[in-house]
C-alpha positions as CSV (number, residue, x, y, z in Angstrom):
1,X,-17.2,-15.3,-27.7
2,X,-15.1,-13.8,-24.8
3,X,-14.7,-15.8,-21.5
4,X,-16.6,-15.1,-18.7
5,X,-14.8,-12.6,-16.1
6,X,-15.3,-14.0,-12.5
7,X,-14.6,-11.2,-10.0
8,X,-12.8,-12.0,-7.2
9,X,-12.2,-15.6,-7.6
10,X,-8.7,-16.5,-6.4
11,X,-9.0,-20.2,-6.8
12,X,-7.0,-21.6,-9.9
13,X,-9.1,-24.7,-10.1
14,X,-12.7,-23.0,-10.3
15,X,-11.0,-20.6,-12.8
16,X,-9.7,-23.4,-15.2
17,X,-12.7,-25.7,-14.6
18,X,-15.2,-23.1,-15.4
19,X,-13.0,-21.5,-18.4
20,X,-13.3,-18.3,-16.8
21,X,-11.3,-15.6,-17.9
22,X,-7.4,-16.2,-17.2
23,X,-3.9,-14.9,-18.0
24,X,-1.4,-17.6,-18.1
25,X,1.2,-17.1,-15.5
26,X,2.2,-20.8,-15.1
27,X,5.5,-19.6,-16.3
28,X,6.3,-18.7,-12.7
29,X,6.5,-22.3,-11.6
30,X,9.2,-23.0,-13.6
31,X,11.3,-20.0,-12.8
32,X,10.6,-20.4,-9.0
33,X,11.5,-24.0,-9.3
34,X,14.8,-23.6,-11.4
35,X,15.8,-20.7,-8.9
36,X,16.0,-23.5,-6.5
37,X,15.9,-21.2,-3.4
38,X,15.0,-22.4,-0.2
39,X,12.6,-19.9,1.1
40,X,11.4,-17.0,-1.3
41,X,9.4,-13.8,-0.2
42,X,7.7,-12.4,-2.8
43,X,6.2,-8.5,-2.5
44,X,3.9,-7.2,-4.5
45,X,0.9,-4.5,-4.3
46,X,-2.4,-6.1,-3.3
47,X,-4.8,-7.5,-5.5
48,X,-2.1,-8.1,-8.3
49,X,-2.4,-12.2,-8.3
50,X,-0.4,-13.1,-5.6
51,X,-3.3,-15.5,-3.9
52,X,-4.0,-17.0,-7.2
53,X,-0.5,-17.6,-8.1
54,X,-0.2,-19.5,-4.9
55,X,-2.9,-21.4,-5.7
56,X,-1.7,-22.3,-8.7
57,X,1.6,-23.5,-7.2
58,X,-0.7,-25.6,-4.5
59,X,-2.7,-27.2,-7.6
60,X,0.5,-28.0,-9.6
61,X,2.6,-29.5,-6.7
62,X,0.4,-30.6,-4.2
63,X,0.3,-34.4,-3.6
64,X,-3.8,-33.8,-3.1
65,X,-3.9,-33.1,-6.8
66,X,-2.0,-35.9,-8.1
67,X,-3.4,-36.6,-11.6
68,X,-4.9,-33.3,-12.2
69,X,-2.8,-32.4,-15.4
70,X,-6.1,-31.2,-16.8
71,X,-6.0,-28.1,-14.9
72,X,-2.6,-27.2,-16.6
73,X,-3.4,-28.8,-20.1
74,X,-3.0,-26.0,-22.9
75,X,-0.9,-23.6,-20.5
76,X,3.0,-22.7,-20.8
77,X,4.0,-25.2,-18.0
78,X,2.6,-28.3,-19.5
79,X,4.8,-27.8,-23.0
80,X,7.6,-29.4,-20.9
81,X,7.7,-33.3,-20.0
82,X,9.9,-32.8,-16.7
83,X,7.3,-30.6,-15.2
84,X,4.4,-32.5,-16.5
85,X,6.2,-35.4,-14.4
86,X,6.3,-33.0,-11.2
87,X,2.8,-32.2,-10.8
88,X,1.3,-33.7,-8.0
89,X,4.3,-35.1,-6.5
90,X,4.7,-33.3,-3.2
91,X,3.1,-33.0,0.3
92,X,2.0,-29.4,0.6
93,X,1.4,-26.9,3.4
94,X,-0.8,-24.0,2.1
95,X,-2.2,-21.3,4.7
96,X,-2.9,-17.6,4.3
97,X,-3.0,-14.9,6.9
98,X,-5.4,-12.6,5.2
99,X,-8.1,-12.9,7.6
100,X,-5.6,-11.6,10.5
101,X,-7.3,-8.6,10.9
102,X,-7.6,-8.2,14.5
103,X,-7.9,-5.0,16.9
104,X,-5.5,-6.5,19.8
105,X,-2.7,-9.2,20.1
106,X,-5.0,-11.8,21.6
107,X,-7.4,-11.7,18.8
108,X,-4.8,-11.8,16.2
109,X,-2.9,-14.9,18.1
110,X,-6.4,-16.6,18.5
111,X,-7.0,-16.2,14.7
112,X,-3.6,-17.5,13.4
113,X,-3.9,-20.4,15.7
114,X,-7.1,-21.0,14.6
115,X,-5.8,-21.1,10.9
116,X,-3.2,-23.8,12.0
117,X,-6.0,-25.7,13.9
118,X,-7.8,-26.0,10.6
119,X,-4.8,-26.9,8.9
120,X,-4.5,-29.6,11.3
121,X,-7.7,-31.0,10.6
122,X,-7.3,-31.5,7.0
123,X,-4.6,-33.8,7.8
124,X,-6.2,-35.6,10.7
125,X,-5.9,-39.0,8.8
126,X,-2.3,-39.2,10.0
127,X,-3.8,-39.8,13.5
128,X,-4.8,-43.3,12.0
129,X,-2.3,-46.2,11.9
130,X,1.3,-46.0,13.0
131,X,2.9,-43.3,11.3
132,X,2.7,-41.2,14.5
133,X,3.7,-42.5,17.9
134,X,1.6,-42.2,20.6
135,X,2.8,-39.1,22.2
136,X,3.0,-37.3,18.5
137,X,-0.6,-38.2,18.5
138,X,-1.2,-36.4,21.7
139,X,0.9,-33.6,20.4
140,X,-1.3,-33.5,17.4
141,X,-4.4,-33.2,19.3
142,X,-2.9,-30.5,21.6
143,X,-3.2,-28.1,18.5
144,X,-5.9,-25.8,19.6
145,X,-7.1,-22.3,19.3
146,X,-6.0,-21.6,22.6
147,X,-2.9,-23.1,22.5
148,X,0.4,-21.9,24.0
149,X,2.9,-19.7,22.2
150,X,5.6,-22.4,22.3
151,X,3.1,-25.2,20.7
152,X,2.0,-22.8,18.2
153,X,5.5,-21.5,17.2
154,X,6.6,-25.3,16.5
155,X,3.3,-26.5,15.0
156,X,4.0,-26.1,11.4
157,X,7.5,-27.6,11.9
158,X,5.7,-30.6,13.5
159,X,3.2,-31.0,10.8
160,X,6.2,-30.8,8.1
161,X,7.5,-33.8,10.2
162,X,4.3,-35.9,10.1
163,X,3.7,-35.1,6.4
164,X,7.2,-35.8,5.4
165,X,7.3,-38.9,6.9
166,X,3.6,-40.1,5.7
167,X,4.8,-39.3,2.1
168,X,8.4,-40.2,2.1
169,X,9.2,-36.7,1.1
170,X,10.0,-33.2,2.2
171,X,7.4,-30.7,2.3
172,X,6.4,-27.4,0.3
173,X,5.0,-24.5,2.5
174,X,3.0,-21.6,0.9
175,X,2.3,-18.8,2.9
176,X,0.3,-16.1,1.6
177,X,-0.5,-12.5,3.0
178,X,2.2,-13.1,5.3
179,X,2.2,-9.4,6.5
180,X,-1.3,-8.5,6.7
181,X,-1.3,-9.3,10.5
182,X,1.6,-6.9,10.8
183,X,-0.3,-4.0,9.4
184,X,-2.9,-4.6,11.4
185,X,-0.5,-4.7,14.3
186,X,0.6,-1.4,13.6
187,X,-2.6,0.4,13.2
188,X,-4.2,-0.7,16.4
189,X,-0.9,-0.9,18.4
190,X,0.4,-4.0,19.1
191,X,3.2,-4.3,16.9
192,X,5.9,-5.5,19.3
193,X,3.9,-8.5,21.0
194,X,2.9,-10.0,17.4
195,X,6.5,-9.6,16.0
196,X,7.7,-11.6,18.8
197,X,4.9,-14.2,18.2
198,X,5.6,-14.6,14.7
199,X,9.3,-14.3,14.8
200,X,9.3,-17.6,16.7
201,X,6.8,-19.3,14.2
202,X,8.7,-18.2,11.3
203,X,12.2,-19.3,12.6
204,X,10.9,-22.7,13.5
205,X,8.9,-23.2,10.0
206,X,11.5,-21.6,7.6
207,X,14.6,-21.9,9.1
208,X,15.2,-24.6,11.6
209,X,13.0,-26.8,9.7
210,X,14.7,-30.1,8.1
211,X,11.6,-31.2,6.9
212,X,11.4,-28.4,4.4
213,X,11.9,-28.7,0.8
214,X,11.1,-25.4,-0.5
215,X,8.9,-22.4,0.5
216,X,7.2,-19.6,-0.9
217,X,5.8,-16.3,1.1
218,X,3.5,-13.4,-0.3
219,X,2.7,-10.1,1.0
220,X,2.6,-6.5,0.2
221,X,5.7,-5.3,2.1
222,X,9.2,-6.9,3.1
223,X,9.1,-6.5,6.7
224,X,12.7,-5.3,8.3
225,X,15.0,-8.2,8.9
226,X,15.8,-6.9,12.5
227,X,12.0,-6.7,13.5
228,X,10.7,-10.1,11.7
229,X,13.5,-12.4,10.1
230,X,16.4,-11.7,12.5
231,X,17.0,-15.7,12.1
232,X,16.2,-16.0,8.7
233,X,19.4,-15.7,6.7
234,X,18.1,-18.0,3.7
235,X,15.4,-15.9,2.8
236,X,15.5,-14.5,-0.7
237,X,13.5,-11.5,-0.8
238,X,12.0,-10.4,-4.2
239,X,10.5,-6.7,-4.0
240,X,9.1,-4.7,-6.5
241,X,12.7,-3.4,-7.7
242,X,14.1,-6.9,-8.2
243,X,14.2,-8.7,-11.6
244,X,13.0,-12.1,-10.4
245,X,9.3,-13.0,-11.4
246,X,8.9,-9.1,-12.7
247,X,5.9,-10.4,-15.0
248,X,4.7,-13.0,-13.1
249,X,2.1,-10.7,-11.2
250,X,-0.1,-8.1,-12.7
251,X,-0.7,-8.0,-16.3
252,X,1.9,-6.8,-19.0
253,X,0.8,-4.4,-21.7
254,X,0.5,-7.3,-24.5
255,X,-1.8,-9.3,-22.2
256,X,-3.9,-6.5,-21.3
257,X,-4.6,-5.5,-25.0
258,X,-5.2,-8.9,-26.2
259,X,-7.7,-8.9,-23.6
260,X,-9.2,-5.9,-24.7
261,X,-9.4,-7.3,-28.0
262,X,-10.9,-10.6,-26.9
263,X,-13.7,-8.5,-25.2
264,X,-14.4,-6.2,-28.3
265,X,-12.7,-2.8,-26.7
266,X,-9.6,-2.7,-28.8
267,X,-10.6,1.3,-29.3
268,X,-10.2,1.5,-25.6
269,X,-6.6,0.7,-25.1
270,X,-5.0,4.3,-24.5
271,X,-7.6,5.4,-21.7
272,X,-7.1,1.7,-20.0
273,X,-3.2,2.5,-20.1
274,X,-3.8,6.2,-18.8
275,X,-5.7,4.6,-15.8
276,X,-4.6,1.3,-14.7
277,X,-0.8,0.9,-16.4
278,X,2.3,2.3,-14.4
279,X,3.5,-0.3,-12.4
280,X,7.2,-1.1,-12.3
281,X,8.7,-4.7,-11.5
282,X,12.2,-5.0,-12.2
283,X,13.0,-4.0,-15.4
284,X,9.5,-4.2,-16.8
285,X,7.7,-0.8,-16.8
286,X,4.4,-1.8,-18.3
287,X,2.7,-3.5,-15.8
288,X,-1.0,-3.1,-15.3
289,X,-3.2,-3.2,-12.3
290,X,-4.9,-6.8,-12.9
291,X,-7.8,-6.4,-10.4
292,X,-9.1,-3.0,-12.4
293,X,-8.3,-4.5,-15.6
294,X,-10.6,-7.7,-14.7
295,X,-13.3,-5.0,-13.3
296,X,-13.2,-2.7,-16.3
297,X,-13.5,-5.6,-18.6
298,X,-16.8,-7.0,-16.7
299,X,-18.5,-3.6,-16.3
300,X,-16.5,-1.7,-19.2
301,X,-16.5,1.4,-17.2
302,X,-13.2,3.5,-16.0
303,X,-13.4,3.8,-12.2
304,X,-11.1,3.3,-9.3
305,X,-11.6,-0.2,-8.5
306,X,-8.3,-0.3,-6.3
307,X,-10.1,1.2,-3.3
308,X,-11.8,0.7,0.0
309,X,-9.5,-1.9,1.4
310,X,-7.7,-1.6,4.9
311,X,-4.2,-1.1,3.0
312,X,-5.8,2.2,1.6
313,X,-6.9,3.3,5.2
314,X,-3.4,3.0,6.7
315,X,-2.1,4.9,3.6
316,X,-4.6,7.7,4.6
317,X,-3.7,7.6,8.1
318,X,-0.1,8.1,7.2
319,X,-0.8,10.9,5.2
320,X,-3.3,12.8,7.5
321,X,-1.2,12.6,10.3
322,X,2.1,12.8,8.9
323,X,4.6,15.7,8.9
324,X,4.2,18.7,7.2
325,X,6.7,17.8,4.7
326,X,4.9,14.4,3.9
327,X,1.7,16.7,3.0
328,X,3.8,18.8,0.7
329,X,5.3,16.1,-0.8
330,X,1.6,14.8,-1.6
331,X,0.5,18.2,-2.9
332,X,3.3,17.9,-5.5
333,X,2.0,14.2,-6.5
334,X,-1.3,15.1,-6.9
335,X,-0.4,17.6,-9.5
336,X,1.7,15.5,-11.5
337,X,4.8,15.9,-10.0
338,X,7.8,13.6,-8.7
339,X,10.5,13.9,-5.9
340,X,13.7,12.2,-5.3
341,X,14.7,10.4,-2.2
342,X,17.2,7.4,-0.5
343,X,15.1,4.5,0.6
344,X,15.4,1.1,2.1
345,X,13.0,-1.1,0.7
346,X,12.6,-3.0,4.4
347,X,9.7,-1.7,6.2
348,X,10.4,-0.7,9.6
349,X,6.5,-0.4,11.2
350,X,7.8,1.4,14.2
351,X,9.5,4.1,11.8
352,X,6.2,4.9,10.3
353,X,5.2,7.7,12.5
354,X,8.8,9.0,12.9
355,X,10.7,8.5,9.5
356,X,9.2,10.2,6.2
357,X,11.5,7.7,4.3
358,X,9.6,4.5,5.8
359,X,6.3,6.0,4.7
360,X,7.3,6.7,1.0
361,X,9.0,3.1,1.2
362,X,5.7,1.8,2.1
363,X,4.2,3.5,-0.5
364,X,6.3,2.4,-3.4
365,X,5.7,-1.6,-1.9
366,X,2.0,-1.0,-2.0
367,X,2.0,0.4,-5.6
368,X,0.9,4.0,-4.8
369,X,4.1,5.2,-6.2
370,X,6.4,3.9,-9.0
371,X,10.1,4.5,-9.5
372,X,10.7,6.5,-12.9
373,X,14.3,6.3,-12.1
374,X,16.8,4.7,-9.7
375,X,20.4,5.4,-9.4
376,X,22.7,3.8,-6.6
377,X,24.8,6.2,-4.4
378,X,27.9,4.2,-4.3
379,X,29.4,6.7,-1.9
380,X,26.8,6.1,1.2
381,X,25.6,2.6,-0.3
382,X,21.8,3.6,-0.7
383,X,19.5,3.5,-3.8
384,X,18.1,6.8,-4.8
385,X,14.6,6.9,-6.4
386,X,12.7,9.5,-8.5
387,X,9.1,8.8,-7.4
388,X,5.7,9.8,-8.7
389,X,2.1,8.5,-8.5
390,X,1.6,5.4,-10.3
391,X,-1.3,6.3,-12.6
392,X,-4.8,8.1,-13.1
393,X,-6.5,5.4,-10.8
394,X,-4.2,5.9,-7.7
395,X,-4.5,9.7,-8.3
396,X,-8.3,9.5,-8.1
397,X,-7.9,7.3,-5.1
398,X,-6.1,9.7,-3.0
399,X,-8.5,12.4,-4.0
400,X,-11.3,10.9,-2.8
401,X,-9.6,9.7,0.4
402,X,-8.7,13.5,0.9
403,X,-12.6,14.2,0.7
404,X,-13.3,11.4,3.2
405,X,-10.7,13.1,5.7
406,X,-13.4,16.3,6.0
407,X,-16.3,14.0,6.5
408,X,-19.3,15.6,8.6
409,X,-17.5,18.9,8.4
410,X,-17.2,18.8,4.5
411,X,-20.2,21.2,3.7
412,X,-18.4,23.5,5.9
413,X,-15.3,23.1,4.5
414,X,-16.8,23.7,1.0
415,X,-18.6,26.7,2.3
416,X,-15.4,28.4,3.6
417,X,-14.1,28.1,-0.2
418,X,-17.2,29.8,-1.6
419,X,-16.5,32.6,1.0
420,X,-13.0,32.9,0.0
421,X,-13.9,33.1,-3.5
422,X,-16.1,36.0,-3.2
423,X,-14.3,37.8,-0.5
424,X,-16.5,37.4,2.7
425,X,-13.9,37.6,5.3
426,X,-16.4,37.4,7.9
427,X,-17.8,33.9,6.9
428,X,-14.2,33.0,6.0
429,X,-13.4,33.3,10.0
430,X,-16.7,31.7,11.0
431,X,-16.3,28.6,8.5
432,X,-12.6,28.4,9.3
433,X,-13.0,28.1,13.1
434,X,-15.7,25.5,12.7
435,X,-13.7,23.4,10.2
436,X,-10.4,23.6,12.7
437,X,-12.2,22.8,15.8
438,X,-13.3,19.3,14.1
439,X,-10.4,18.5,12.2
440,X,-7.3,19.7,13.9
441,X,-6.4,16.7,16.2
442,X,-7.0,14.5,13.0
443,X,-4.0,16.4,11.4
444,X,-1.8,16.7,14.7
445,X,-1.5,13.1,15.9
446,X,2.5,12.6,15.8
447,X,4.3,11.3,18.8
448,X,5.9,14.5,19.4
449,X,4.0,17.4,18.5
450,X,5.0,21.0,18.9
451,X,3.4,24.2,19.1
452,X,5.3,25.1,15.7
453,X,4.3,21.8,14.0
454,X,0.6,21.8,15.0
455,X,-0.6,24.5,12.6
456,X,1.8,23.3,9.8
457,X,0.1,19.7,10.1
458,X,-3.5,21.1,9.8
459,X,-2.8,23.7,7.2
460,X,-1.1,21.4,5.0
461,X,-3.9,18.8,5.3
462,X,-6.2,21.9,4.5
463,X,-4.4,22.7,1.8
464,X,-4.7,19.0,0.4
465,X,-8.4,19.4,0.7
466,X,-8.2,22.7,-1.1
467,X,-6.3,20.9,-4.2
468,X,-9.2,18.4,-4.4
469,X,-11.9,21.1,-4.0
470,X,-10.7,23.6,-6.4
471,X,-8.5,22.0,-8.7
472,X,-10.5,22.5,-11.9
473,X,-10.4,26.2,-11.2
474,X,-6.9,26.9,-9.7
475,X,-3.6,25.7,-9.8
476,X,-2.7,25.0,-6.4
477,X,1.2,25.3,-5.0
478,X,2.9,25.4,-1.3
479,X,6.2,26.3,0.0
480,X,7.7,27.4,-3.4
481,X,10.1,30.4,-4.3
482,X,8.6,33.9,-5.4
483,X,10.1,37.2,-4.7
484,X,12.6,36.9,-2.0
485,X,11.1,33.9,-0.1
486,X,8.9,31.2,-0.1
487,X,5.2,31.5,0.3
488,X,2.9,29.1,2.1
489,X,-0.1,28.7,-0.4
490,X,-0.7,30.3,-3.9
491,X,-3.7,29.8,-6.1
492,X,-3.3,30.6,-9.8
493,X,-6.5,30.9,-11.7
494,X,-6.7,28.7,-14.8
495,X,-8.9,31.2,-16.6
496,X,-7.9,34.9,-17.4
497,X,-9.5,37.5,-15.3
498,X,-10.1,35.4,-12.3
499,X,-8.4,36.6,-9.0
500,X,-5.5,34.7,-7.5
501,X,-4.8,34.2,-4.0
502,X,-1.5,33.9,-1.8
503,X,-2.0,32.7,1.9
504,X,0.4,32.9,4.7
505,X,0.0,31.0,8.0
506,X,1.2,32.0,11.4
507,X,1.3,30.5,14.5
508,X,0.9,32.9,17.6
509,X,3.8,32.6,19.8
510,X,2.1,33.9,23.4
511,X,5.2,33.6,25.0
512,X,6.7,36.7,22.9
513,X,3.4,38.8,23.4
514,X,1.9,37.9,20.2
515,X,-1.8,37.9,19.7
516,X,-4.2,36.3,16.9
517,X,-4.5,39.8,15.6
518,X,-1.0,40.7,15.5
519,X,0.1,37.7,13.8
520,X,-2.4,38.1,11.1
521,X,-0.7,41.4,10.3
522,X,2.8,39.8,10.6
523,X,1.5,37.3,7.7
524,X,0.3,40.0,5.7
525,X,3.4,42.2,6.1
526,X,5.5,39.1,5.1
527,X,3.5,38.8,1.8
528,X,4.4,42.3,1.1
529,X,7.8,42.7,1.9
530,X,9.1,39.3,0.5
531,X,7.0,40.4,-2.7
532,X,5.2,36.8,-2.9
533,X,3.2,38.2,-5.7
534,X,6.2,38.5,-8.0
535,X,5.3,34.9,-9.9
536,X,1.9,35.7,-10.5
537,X,2.6,39.2,-11.9
538,X,5.2,37.7,-13.8
539,X,2.6,35.6,-15.7
540,X,0.5,38.8,-16.6
541,X,-1.7,38.8,-13.4
542,X,-2.2,42.3,-12.0
543,X,-1.2,43.2,-8.6
544,X,-4.9,44.2,-8.1
545,X,-6.5,40.9,-8.9
546,X,-4.1,39.1,-6.3
547,X,-5.7,38.8,-3.1
548,X,-3.6,38.0,0.1
549,X,-4.6,36.9,3.2
550,X,-2.9,36.0,6.6
551,X,-3.9,33.0,8.8
552,X,-3.3,33.1,12.6
553,X,-3.4,30.0,14.6
554,X,-3.7,29.7,18.3
555,X,-4.5,26.2,19.4
556,X,-7.7,25.5,17.5
557,X,-8.5,29.1,17.1
558,X,-8.0,30.7,14.1
559,X,-8.3,34.4,12.5
560,X,-8.1,35.4,9.1
561,X,-7.1,39.0,7.8
């Protein structure tokens, strides 16, 4: 009889007391403790068991759980007497920033202060007796939702001092989802204010805190040292490419297949592997998405469970509003391709709308991309990665995301494709102008858009939509070599006898006397002169079955010929 799957439960005690499905990850406790690092930052994709791991560590070490060895009986960590004697022996401060999702800095700060206030409320027994002086009790009572910045900055350091004195032992601090506020601040435009506030809080808590024994922080990203951790030189950072804790988060193939056996799904291993495998941590390349596997065990249906979160929303924003190069790379990735790039794993949020490398670094940390190969460029001191989409689930997720971009104009978007397939040029012009008027600004939101870049941002976003809608009938490529140059877009039919398409985009340069009509003719002439049909003809498609279109853009006006 398989154990009951509890969807969304991140409380270690509940899972153990109810005998719910749980994969033993207690070896992390030993590995972390014996590493003896003062402050550890562990980055892993969302829903990869970080919060459950923190709950596990809390229940193991916290003095509030002294005598609760029953929670760990039968698990790996309980096999060693040394660790059985450590259970329940440390004062513990445990907090999470998972709920800090605010539209402005004032709201974000208030939420963080509320979390700290609730933490103080848990330890209000310290106000009894003479453990604290009268002035310290006054300071304790000043912790409030509306407290001043300097009070908030020192609040966790002060609480560490009080708990250390009460228990006669330095404290352990666990901070889960430390970077959730940072991502929200980037999306909503208050990054600098929040960075200043949290920098002071983190410095006092993790750097200049003499009452700290050890600490663990978890998150999705490694926020750059310059912006967030400028004073924290005692930080041990464990990213997805580090060997430490490589099998402590997510399910290994052995763990996943054992779970499938337990639930009578042994015959589904290959398809589960195709959908949910592919994550690489350190040298382990067989890590499965635990959230998706658990949902599959519960529902017994293959689906993209790893969706509909703010993290995915930010990924969509970065692609939709990104450079033409980002969109072209995504086109290649969606068709199973990879690309090579030098990356810094530190995320500089202020660079996300300026540097493509920052976007791909975020996607690697977030689990959307996997490194199939890494090389150290010793001459330049950088690591070069070969990256591709992680698995089938991520590919499906991005396809659904792209469909969502077109929203209310999706029927018109689809109608354009139907008109294109039957060669109805008049309807193509009508539909494309409708789509462009509704969608152009969505694909042109860079800080420094130029007249040249505007149509490129739009048409590569449009091509991504084309790939989603027409992928079953056509192999769609862009900016590839054929003949004597690089075409903009090519649609190669998957079935013999179907027409192929070549599309060339042109931006009207009004200063040079160009018009929409002349730009269309320039595009068509370029297709002919550069012999872009060569790649299709070489595959046996006769020239008369290759339809050529020129798209001319002038602002939000489009002319197709």
